[in-house]
N, C-alpha and C positions, 0 to 999 in steps of 0.2 A: 500777619494779620490780614483781614479781608482786604481785597484789592481796591475797594472804593470806600470812602468815609460816608457813614450814614449821617443824615441831617440832624437826627436827634442828638442831644448832648451826651447820651450814654456811650456812644461809640467814638467820641472825640479822641484824638491822639496827637502826639507831637513827635517830630522827627529830630534826631540828634543833629542833623545837618542844618537845622534852622536856627540854632542857638550858637552864640559865640562863647568861647572860654575866656574868663577874666582872671586877672591876678588879684589875690586878696590875702591880707595877713590875718591869721587865725590864732587863737589861743590853743593850748593843748587839748582842751575839752572839745574844741571844734573839730579837730582831727579825729579824735576818738569817736565822736558822733557820726563822722562821715563813713565809718567802716560798716558796710552793709553786706559784705560777702565773706564767706569762710573759706572759699576754695583756695588751695595751695597756690595755684597759678595766678589767680586774680588778686588775692589779698596778700601781697608779697611782704616779707620781712626784710628790712634793710640792715646790713651789717657794717659796723664801724670797727676797724681793726688797725693794728699797728703793722702787722706783718704782710699785708697786701694779698691775702688769699682770697680768690674770687669764688663765690658759691653759685652753683646752679640752683634753680628753683626747686629741685626735687631733694635737696640736701636736708638733713636733720639740723636742729638747732645746735649751735656750737657752745659748749660749756667752757668758758675761758674767762679768767678774771680781767683780762685786758680787752674783752670783746663784749659788746652789748647788742642785743637784737631789739630794734625799735619798730613797733608795728605802726604803719601808716595806712592810708587808703590803698585801693588797688593800684598796682604798678602801671604806669603808662608806657605803652610801646610806641615806637616811632610812628607806626601806621595807625594806631588808635587815635593819635592827635591829628594826623593828616587827614584821616577819614572825616573828622569834624570840620576840616577846613575846605572840603570839597563843596563848591558853591551850589551844586545841585545834581547829584548823581541820579540819573533817570532810572527808575526801577521798572518801568513798564514801557514797552515799545509803543503802546497805544494811548499813553496818558494825555498827550496834548495834540491829538490829531484834529485836523480841520473837519468841517462839515462835509466838504467834498470827499475827503479821504474816507470818512465814515460811511458815506453812501457807496463808494467803490468797494470797501470791505464788506458792507452788507450784501452787495451783489455777489462777491466771491463766496461769502458765507452761505449763500443760498445753495451753491453747488456742493460745498464740502461738509457743512454742518447739518443741513436739512435734507440731504438726499435720501437718507434712510427713512426718516419719518414721512417724507414726501411720497415714497413708493409703497407705503403701507396700504393704501386703498386697493392695491393689486390683489391682496390676499386676505384682508381682515374679515370681510363678510363671508368669504368662501370657507375659511377655517371655522368661524363661529357657527355657521349653519350646518357644517359637517358634524358638529357635536350635538346641536339642538335644531333639527330641521324646522323650517318655517311652515307652519300649518295654517296660518291666517295672517291678516294684516296686523293683529295685535302683537304677534311674535316679531314682525319686522320693526314695528314701532318700538318695542321693548329693546331689541338688539341695537337699534339706532340710538336710543336714549342712553344705553350703556356706553356706546362709543363716544357720544358727544360729551358726556360728563367725565369720562376717563381722559379725554383730550384736555378738558378744562382744568381738571384737578392736577394731573401729573406734569405734562409739559409746561402748561401756562403758569399755574400757581406755584407748584413746587420748584421747578427749574428756573423758568424765566424771571419770576418775581422774588425768589428766595435763594436758591442754591447758587445761582450765578454770582451773587454778592459774596459768597464764601470763598472766592478765589484767592490765590496766594500771589499778589501783585501781577495779576493777569494770567496766572497758570492755573489750570483746572485739573480735575481728576482725583482719584482716591489718594494718590501719593502726595499731591499738592495739599490736600487736607491734612495728611499725616505730618508733612513738614511744617505746616502752620501750627499744629498742636505741639510738635517738638520744639518749636521756637518759643512757645509760651510756657511749656512745662518740660522738664527733663524726663521724657518718657522713652527716649531712644535706648535700646539695649546695648549699643556700642558705646563704651565709656571713653570717648575721645572729645567730649565737649570741653571747651575752654571759656572762662568768663569773658575773655577778650572778644569772642565771637559775637557776644551780645552788643558790642559797640560798633559793629558794622552798620553803615548807614542804611542798609536795607531793613534792619530791625526797626521797630517802632516802640516807643515808650508809652505805656498806657497812662492815661489820666484817671485818677480815682473816680469811681462812680458809686451809685447806691448799691449795686450788686457786687461791688469789688470783694467784700468779705466772703460771700458765697464762692466767688471765683477762686480766691486764695485757698479756701478750704479744699475745693476740688483739686486745685493744683498740688497742694501738699499731699493729698490722698493718692494722686496719680504718681507722684515722684517717689513715694515711700512704699508703694505696693508693686512688687515684681510681677504678681499675678495679673494686675490690671495692665501693666506695660505689655506683657505677652499677649493679653487678650486684644488690646488695641492693634498690635502688630498683626495678629492673626486675622482680624477683621479687614485690615488694609490689604493683606496678601490675598485673602479670599476675594475681595472686590476686584483687585487687579487681575487675578486669574480668570474671573468672569469677564472682564474687559477683553482679555486675550481670546477667551472662548467666543465672545461676541464677534471678534474680528475674523473668526473662522466661519461662524454660522450666517453672518450677515450677507457675505457674497453669495453663499449657496442659496439662501432663501430669496434674495432679491432677483438674482439671475434666473433661477428656476421658475419663479412666478411670472417673470416678464416673458421668457421664452415659451412658457406654457400657453400663452395667448395664441400660438400657432394652431392649437387644437380647436380653437373657435373659428379662426379664419380659414384653415385648411383641415377639414374633418378627417382626412386620411392620415394625418400625422400621429404617430404612436409615442408613448411615453419614453421608450428607449431612445428615440431620435431626439426628443427634447433634452434628455440627459446628455447626449453627445454634443449637441449644440451648446449647452450650458457649460460643459467642460472647456470647449474652445473659447468661449467668451471669458471664462475665468483666467485662462492662460494669458490672453491678451490684456486683461485688466491688471494683473499683477506685474506684467512686463513693463507697463508704462508708469508704474508707481514711482520709479526712480526720478522722474522728471520734476517732482516737487509740487508743492501746493500753489505757489504763486503763478508758475507757468501754466499749469493745467487749469487753475482757477479762472483765468481769463476766458478759457474755452468753455468750461463746463457751466459757468455762471449763466450765460444766455440759454444753454440747453435746459437747465433746470427751471429757468424763468418761463420758457415755453411750456414745459411740463406742468408747472403749477397753473399757468393760464389755461391749459387744456383741461385740467381737473375742474377748474371753476366753470369753464365753458360747457363741458359735458354735464356738469351738475345742474346748471341753470336750464339747459335744454331739457333734461329729464324731468326737472321740477315742473316746467311749463307744459310738457307733453303728457306726463302721466298723472301725478297726484301731488298737490301741494299740501295735503293733509299731514304729510310727514313732519311739517313744522311743529306739530303738536308734541313731537318727541322731546322738545325742550322741557316739557313737564316731566319731572322725575318719577311721577306716579306710575308711568309705563314700565319702569324698571321693576317695580313691585309686582305689576301684573305679569310681567315676563317670567319672574321666578315662581309666581303662584301657578302659572299654567304649566311650566316645564320642570319645576323643582330640581332634581338632580342633574338633568340634562343642561339646564341653564347654568348650573354651577360649573359643569364641564366646559361650557362655552366661554367662560371667563378667560381661559388661556388664549382663545382666539381673539377675544376683545382686547387683550393686552397688546396684540400686534399693532394696534393703531397708534401706539406711543413708542414703538421700537425706534431707537435712535435718539430718544430724549437725553440719554446720558452723554451722547456725543456733543450736545450743546455745551456741556460742562467740560468733558474730557478734551475737546478740540479748542478750548478757549484760548490756548497759547497761540493759535494761528490768527485769531481775530480779537476785536475788542468786545467788551460786555455790551456796550450800546449798539454796536452793529448787529450782534446776535439778537438782542431784544427787539430792535426795530424790524428786522427781517421777519421774525416769528409773528409779531403782532399785526403787521400790515400786509404781509404777503402769505406766509405759510398757513397760519391758522384760518383766515377767511377762505382760502382755496381748499383746504382740507375739509372744512365744514360743508362747503358747497358740494364737494366731491362725494362725501358720504350721504348727504341729503339726496343727491341725484340718484345714487345707486339704490337707496331705500325706496325712492319714488318708483323706480323701474321695477323693483322686486314686489312692490305692492300689487302689481298686475301680472307678474311673472314669477310665481313662487318656485317654479321648477328649475329656474336658471341660476341657482345659487352656487353651482360648481365653479363657474368662471363668472362671478357676478360683475366684475369690472368690465371685462372685454365684451360680455353679452350686452351691457348697457350702452355701449358706444354706437352712435348712429352708423349705419352701414357705409355711407359715403366717406366717413372719416376714420374708418377702422385702421387701414394700413398706415396712414401718417401717424395716428396715435400709437399704434403698435411699435413703430420705429422709434418714436420719441420715448416710449415707455421702456424699451430695451436700453436706450442710451441713459435714461435716468437710473435704471437699475444698476448699470455699470458704475455710474457716478456714486450711487448710494453705497456700493460696496467699498468704495474708497473711504467712506466716512469713518467707519470703525477701524479700518486699517491704519489711518493716520492717528486715530486716538490710541491705538495699540502702541504705535511707535513712541508717542509721547509718554505713555505710562511706563514703557520699558526703560526709556532714558531716565525718567525720574527715579524709578526703583533701583537702577544701576548706581546712580549718584548717591542714593541713600543706603547703599550696601545691602540690597535685597534681591539683586539679580546679577548673574555672571556678566562680565564686561563683554560687549559686542562692538563691532565696528559701526560707527554712526557717521553718516554723511549729512552735512548741512546743505540743504538745497537752496537756501536763500542767503544772499550776502547782507540783506537788510534786516531780516528778522531771524533771531537765533532759534526760535521755537520750531521752525519748519525743517524737519529732519526726515531721513530715510535710513532704515536699517536693513541691509541686504539679506542677512541670514534670516531675520525674522520674517521678511517679505516672502521668501521662498518656503519657509516653514509653514506660514499661514496658507500659502497656495496648496501645498501638499495636503494639509489637514482638510481644506475645503474640498479638494477633489475626492478624498477618502469619504467625506461626509455625503457628497452628492452621489457617489457610486454605491455607498452602503445603504443610504436612506433615500430612495428615489421618490417616495411619497411626500408631496408638499405639506400635507397636514402633520406628518411626523416631524419634519424639519421645523415647522411652525412651533411645535411643542418644545423642541430643543431650543429654539430661538427665545421662547418665553422664559425658560430656565436661566439662560445666560443673562438676559435683560434684568430679570427680577433680582438675581444675585447682586448685580452691580447697584441697582436702585436701593436695595435694603442697606447695603454697606454705606452708601452715600448718605442715606437718611440718618443712620446712627452717628456717623462722623460729623455731619452738619449739626446734629443736636449737641454733640460735645463742643463744637465750635461756638454755638450759641451760649452755652453755659460758661465756658472757660474764657472766651475771647470777646464775643459781642456783649456778654453780661446784660442780657435783656430780661424782661419780666419772666418769671418762672412759669406763669400760666401760658404765655405764648409758646415757650419752649415745649411744655408738656402737650399742648394742643397740636403743635407741629408733629411731634413724635407719635402721638396717639393716632392722629388722622392718617398720616401717610404710611407709617409702619404697619398699622392695622390694615389699610387698604392693600398694601403690597403683600402682606402675609396671606390675605384672602386669595389674591391672584396666585401666589406661590403654591398654596394648597391645591389649586385646580390643576396647575401644570405638573405637579409631582404625581398626581393620580394617573396621568398618562405616560409615566416615564418608562413603562415596560414595552412601549411600542417601538423602541429603537432610539428614542431621544436620550437614553442613558449614556450614549457615546459621548455627547458633549459634556455631560457631568463628569465622566471619567477623565476627559481631556483637561477640564478645569482643575480637578484634583491633582493630576500630574504636574501641572504648572504651579500649583500651590506648593507641592512638595519640593520642587526645584528651588523656588524662592526661599522657602523656609530652611531647607538644608544649607543653602548658600549663606543666609544670614546667621544661622547657628554656627557654621564652621568659621565664618569671618569673626564672629564674636569670640569664640574660643581662642582663635589665633591671636587676636589683639590682646585679650586678657593674659595669655601666656607670655607674650612679648613684654607686657608691662611688668609682670612678676620677675622676669629674667633679665631686665635691663641692667646695664653696667653700673657699677658703683662709682660715684665721683671720687671717693677716697682712692680707689684703685687707679683711676686716671691721673690723680695728682702724684701718686707714688711713682708712676712711670715718668713724670717730668714733662717739660715742654716738647721733647723729642719723641714722647710716647714709647720710649724703649726701643726705638728703631731709627731708621734714617728718614729724614723729612726731605723728599724730593721736590723740586720746583713744580708748581702747578696747583690747580684747584680740583679737589675731589668732591663731587656731589654724591653723597651717600643717600640713596632713596630708601625710605623706610615708612612704616605706617604709624609710628608713635608720634603723637602730638606733644608729648613731654618726655624728657629723659633721653638717655643714650642707649640705642638699641644693642642687644646682645650680639647682633651680627657684626658690629664694629669690632668687638673683641675677636671675632672669627677672622676678620680682615687682618688685624694686627698679628695674629699667630700664624697666618697663612702667607702673608706677603713680606718680602724683605725690606720694603720701604713704603711709606705713605706720603701723601702730598703735603706740601708746606702749609696749605690751607684746607681745612675740612669743613664742609657745610652739610649738616644733616637736613635733608629736604623731605618734608612730609606733604604729600598731595592730599588735601583734606576737603571734603564737601560739607558745607554747612547748610542748614535747612532754610535757605533763602533762594529765590530764583536766580539772582544775579549779585555778584560781588564786584563793586567798582574796581577798575584796574589800580587806582591809587591805594586801595586797601587790600590788594592781593596778597602781599607778603608780610609776614609777621616774624621778626627776628629776635633772637636771644643770644647773648654771648655765653659760651660754655667755658668755664675755668678762667684763668687770668689771661691778659692780653697777649702774653708771649706764646700761648698755646695756638693762637690763630684758629680757633674752632668756634663755629657758630651753629645755631639751630634755626631753621627756617620752616615755617608753616605756610605753604602756598594754598590759599583758600579759594575755593570755587563754589558757585551756586549750582544747583542741579539743572539750571537752564543755560549755564555758561557753555560756550563753545571753546574747547581747548584746541584751537587750530594753529597756534604758533609753532614754528619749527624749533629745533633745539638751539640754533643761534639766537633767535629772538628771545627765547626763554632765558638763556644765559645772560643776554644783555639786560633784560628787565630785572633779573635777580641781582646782578652785580650793581646796577644803578640803585636798586632799593637798599642793598647792603651799605653802599657809600652814604646814602641819605640817612640810614640808621646811625652810622658811626658819627656823622657830622652832628646829628641831633643829640647824640649822647655826649659829645664834646661840648656842645652849646649848653646843655643842662648842667654839666660839671662846672662850666665857667660861671653859670648863674649861682650855683651853690657856693663857689669860692667867693663871689661877690657878697653873698649873704653872710658868709663867715667873717669877712672883713668888717662889715657893718655891725656885727653882733656885739662888739666890745662896748658900744655906747648904749646898748639896750639892756633890759632886765634879764635875769638869769633864765627865766622860763620862756624867752622868746623863741619863735620858730622861724625857719626860712619860709619863703613864699610857697603858697599852695595853689593848685588849680581847682576851681569849683565847676563841676560838670553840670549840664542842664538838669540832670535827674537828682542833683543834690549830693552826689558822691564827691568826696574830697580826695585829691591826689597830691602828694607831696613832691616838690621839686628838689628837696634836699633833706638831709638828716638833721634834726634839731641838735643843738649843742647842749649836752647834759651838764648840770651843775657840778656833779661830782667828778666829771672828767674834763672840765673846762681847762684846767691848767695843763694837764698832761696829754689831752687829746684834742687840742684846740683846732688843729688843722685837718681833722679827719672828715672825710666826705663820703657820701654814698651815691651811687648812680641809680636813679629810680627806673630808668628804662632798660637797664642791663643787669644781668646776673653777676657781672664782674664789678668789684669794688676796688678802686685805685687809691690807696691811702698816701697820696703825695704830701710832702711837707711844704706847705705854702707855695704851690707852684705859680710861677709867673705866667702871664698870658702868652709870652713868646714861647715858653717851654711847652705850653698846652698846644699852641699852633704847630710847633715842630713835631710834637708827638702825633698830632692828627695827620699832618702831611706825610710823616714817615709811614703810618699805617696805611694811608690811601695809596702811597707809592708801592708799598708791599703788595697790596691787592692788585694793582695794575701789572706789576711784574709777574705775579702768579697767573693772572689772566692771560698774559702774553705767552707764558710757558705752556698753556693748554688747559682745557677742562676735560676731565674724565668722569664718566658716570659709573659710580660704584653701585651695583645692584645686588642686594641681598635677597635671595629667594628663600623665604621661610616657609617650609611645609610643616604640616602637623600630622601626627599619627596618634591613634588612641593607645593608651597604656595597656599592658597585658592584662591587668586586673579589671579593665573596664567591662561594662555590660556588652552583651553581644550586639544589641541594636546600635549602640554608640560606635562600636568597631565597624559595623556595616556602613553606617552613615558617614563616618569620618574617613575611614581607610579606602572606601570604594566610591560611594556616591559623591562626596565633596571633592575627593581627590580627582575623580573623573571631570567634574565641572571645572575645577581649577586648572587642570591640565589643558583643557580645550577652550578656555576663555581667552579673551584678548589681553595681552600683557599691557600693563599701565604705561610702560615706556614707549609703546608703539605710537602714542598720540604725539610724541615729540619728534619722531622720525630721526632718532639718533643713529649715526653710522656705527657699524660694528667695531671700527677702529677706535672709537671713543668709549667702548663699553668694557667693564670688568665685572664679572659675576662670581658670586660665592653662594653656595647653597648651605642651608641649615635646617635641621628637622627638630621640631618641638614635640615632646610627648605631652598629651593633654588627657 
């Protein structure tokens, strides 16, 4: 949901961590009414049996005269309950920052978030007047009026006042919007969602509002339409590819325009020399990227503050010296006069006008580095006033110097201040180039976590804030692409057109996704939603039509680059989806596992085997491959699934979700390790093993505790009526969870002592067990875990590859057998994050035909 609660009642929400669970006795109708989920995993059936067979959640119903399946509310897992006991899992690093800390972050944000938009005065008027030359003062006033109202509409109203509030617990960007939508509607194409994920404390429960019915209809439509799911994904991928393209063109444009000032200060400098100096600057820029946001932010903050003060100072100087009549440009009628005088040329100049808001998307994409308030305060009180004064001053100078539009900014600088301003302008340009680079890193990490980008090495540059990252491969890739762009398109005007294409692509995708967030999540008045979409999407499409007209001048290179990045992400998502669906279809049967018996048809050697797989439910087929390949398996097997859920952060207390597979004597468990897309997986394999074993012990203790509660309920049931039920838990959202299986009238005499474990897939039908027997059983199993841990932990890795079937279409064979295979072969292995030594690894390969 949106990162901050709106003050109106329509966006009110409540968190599951704020309510306590209470015990309450309910009639049978109460339990029936509490069932609100159909999913296999969330709405579990409890089995009462005489023979003690334990069922996995993926089994079919058992038809047996001595067995009954009793449907209760969604099954409680150990960590689902513990998640609700967390006193206050902090979802956002910047939720409770002090005023002083907000001011410090605002100062840092000045350097990293606003460097791009802050350097736009270097080239905006120059590009505009290259398309529509200034023939009189009316043209200058019209161009200035266009710039002023573009600044007010897009960065101020759209981003600062609206889009920033659509963040995902402090995380911004197109993929943050996508995860926000996925959390409220099942629109993800990867079918690994579990109902238990919705009980993570990072999720929020909506309170009904007047627009809830419309939101539910939209939610149902999105969840049932595969076409809409694919369309949303393609919009997100297109927006992300444009962000990456922006990370290429921003350094090229900023550095080239700043270095180009040499041609004003030193008339003998040629364009080729400007290009060579720009290349050197770009190499230095990307080389210092690895030092991180916090460290560099302390240095670049003062530099950008001096730059913005210089903009304001030069603007005031030019206003006083030349012509204060430019203040009339705040009257939008001059925009009409501008188009009336220049017609088609004025329309061409829209691409140059757009450059005044380049970097606006960075305010949202870089939000993970700073708080919403710090970004808003910095823009309102520093950035916007200085930009307005800077553009007004340039226009005042051009009112008397119509011929100096080629280098409008540097020409308007007073001669005595030229070289100091030139120096600070180049420093500001280098800083601005980092803005979209850091935004690119953030988008890449989000897309990787949500299964839309090959895994890359990610370095966390801050111990305090998880969102501050550095991706080495992507950093050097962006450097290479920027150098190619600078060498290929040396004309600043052509680079400016490419810049507009990348910026507008991101802006339009953001407008569409925020509109969807307004309808689905914010649930605000439909008139407001339609007004937002019509105004900003119409404005951006108008700008886009202008930049597309000049695509033949060389700026098509950036469009080709964005298309290539889009194809990489789409192919990776498509291949990952096919692989997961195939693994689901070919998972092992529980009946086959039971037939093998507790020894699994082989020798059970001491130790713990962690079998890594991607299945969130069921036993992967790769396990059968292990059984047929190896002469022995470990005495304890844990199927570990590393799963990313569409939330920024999963609290450590809710990291692991356990299930028991088969009966207790099998010693097989399934574990889902859940991470948010902002989480840093920096633990080594010893730490991971320790956390996993501690969580498993906690799960087993809770399971034994609940079984003891059920036994107590059975003892008391003799004095109650026949239809009485054991105690249930009432969740804050009204869902009812049973802590025991009700005693059925028709089985009271013969099945009186039958119990069911609601947190486990195993059912232990003991015959009136005493508390001492239960304690002995618990201690025996915990002792077994400790002995297995002492014997060693081995990581069993099953590498599942996919190949297209022979009868598949040619394009599918090309995509799966070559493109996806190449990406999978060269991406970072998931186990690399745990730094597991080779002596603890055992790998088996398997190929699926899709």
